[in-house]
KEKE-3310 file (N, C-alpha, C; in steps of 0.2 Angstrom, whole numbers, plus 5000, padded with zeros to 4 digits):
npx = (5117:5111:5103:5084:5075:5060:5047:5037:5018:5015:5028:5026:5015:5017:5028:5023:5013:5022:5027:5018:5014:5023:5022:5011:5016:5014:5000:4986:4972:4959:4957:4969:4976:4986:4975:4966:4973:4978:4966:4957:4948:4953:4951:4956:4969:4975:4972:4981:4993:4996:4998:5006:5016:5019:5025:5021)
npy = (4896:4901:4894:4901:4903:4903:4914:4911:4913:4919:4928:4934:4944:4947:4955:4964:4973:4980:4990:4996:5001:5009:5018:5025:5031:5021:5020:5013:5017:5025:5039:5037:5026:5013:5002:5004:5007:4993:4987:4982:4981:4991:4982:4969:4971:4973:4961:4955:4958:4956:4942:4941:4946:4959:4975:4993)
npz = (4845:4860:4873:4877:4892:4891:4901:4913:4911:4925:4928:4921:4921:4932:4930:4920:4928:4939:4926:4924:4937:4938:4927:4929:4941:4954:4959:4960:4961:4951:4941:4928:4934:4938:4938:4929:4919:4916:4913:4924:4938:4954:4965:4962:4955:4966:4973:4964:4966:4979:4979:4970:4976:4977:4978:4982)
capx = (5112:5109:5094:5081:5070:5052:5047:5032:5013:5014:5032:5026:5011:5020:5035:5017:5009:5026:5030:5011:5014:5029:5021:5007:5019:5012:4995:4982:4965:4958:4958:4976:4980:4986:4971:4962:4979:4979:4960:4954:4946:4957:4952:4959:4974:4979:4975:4984:4998:4998:5000:5014:5023:5022:5024:5020)
capy = (4899:4898:4892:4906:4902:4906:4916:4909:4918:4922:4931:4941:4947:4953:4962:4968:4976:4982:4993:5000:5005:5013:5023:5030:5032:5017:5022:5009:5019:5031:5042:5033:5023:5006:4998:5007:5005:4986:4986:4976:4981:4991:4976:4966:4973:4976:4954:4950:4960:4954:4937:4940:4948:4966:4980:5000)
capz = (4849:4868:4875:4881:4895:4892:4905:4915:4913:4934:4928:4913:4923:4937:4926:4917:4934:4938:4923:4927:4940:4938:4921:4934:4951:4959:4962:4959:4959:4950:4932:4925:4937:4934:4937:4923:4911:4915:4913:4929:4943:4959:4970:4955:4954:4973:4978:4960:4968:4984:4978:4966:4981:4974:4985:4980)
cpx = (5109:5101:5091:5074:5064:5049:5037:5024:5013:5021:5032:5019:5013:5024:5026:5015:5017:5028:5023:5010:5020:5028:5015:5009:5016:5006:4991:4975:4962:4959:4966:4978:4980:4981:4967:4966:4977:4972:4956:4953:4951:4959:4956:4963:4977:4980:4979:4992:5000:5000:5005:5018:5027:5019:5022:5026)
cpy = (4897:4896:4898:4902:4904:4909:4913:4914:4922:4929:4936:4946:4952:4958:4967:4972:4982:4987:4998:5002:5010:5020:5028:5028:5028:5019:5018:5012:5024:5035:5041:5030:5016:5000:4998:5005:4998:4985:4979:4983:4982:4984:4968:4963:4970:4967:4951:4954:4959:4946:4934:4943:4955:4972:4988:5003)
cpz = (4859:4867:4879:4885:4893:4900:4907:4915:4920:4934:4925:4917:4931:4934:4924:4923:4937:4934:4923:4930:4940:4932:4927:4942:4954:4963:4957:4956:4957:4941:4931:4930:4935:4933:4932:4919:4909:4911:4918:4935:4950:4965:4966:4958:4961:4974:4972:4963:4974:4983:4976:4970:4978:4979:4981:4980)
residu = (MET:GLY:GLU:HIS:ARG:LEU:LYS:THR:ILE:GLU:GLU:ASN:GLU:ARG:ALA:HIS:ILE:ILE:THR:ALA:LEU:ARG:GLN:CYS:GLY:GLY:ARG:ILE:ARG:GLY:ILE:ASN:GLY:ALA:ALA:GLU:ILE:LEU:GLY:VAL:PRO:PRO:THR:THR:LEU:ALA:SER:LYS:MET:GLN:LYS:LEU:GLY:ILE:LYS:ARG)
# end
């Protein structure tokens, strides 16, 4: 079996945020927005997105 590199927490977080954004059509705030789905304040999500280089 080949070696499988484990993703970093940052890589997992980035993929998880992108999945949430796709699920809610790119919306961060409001009912069923990505922040609500992920259980974080919209400002926290926006700063995480900026840090991880995620654009809407």
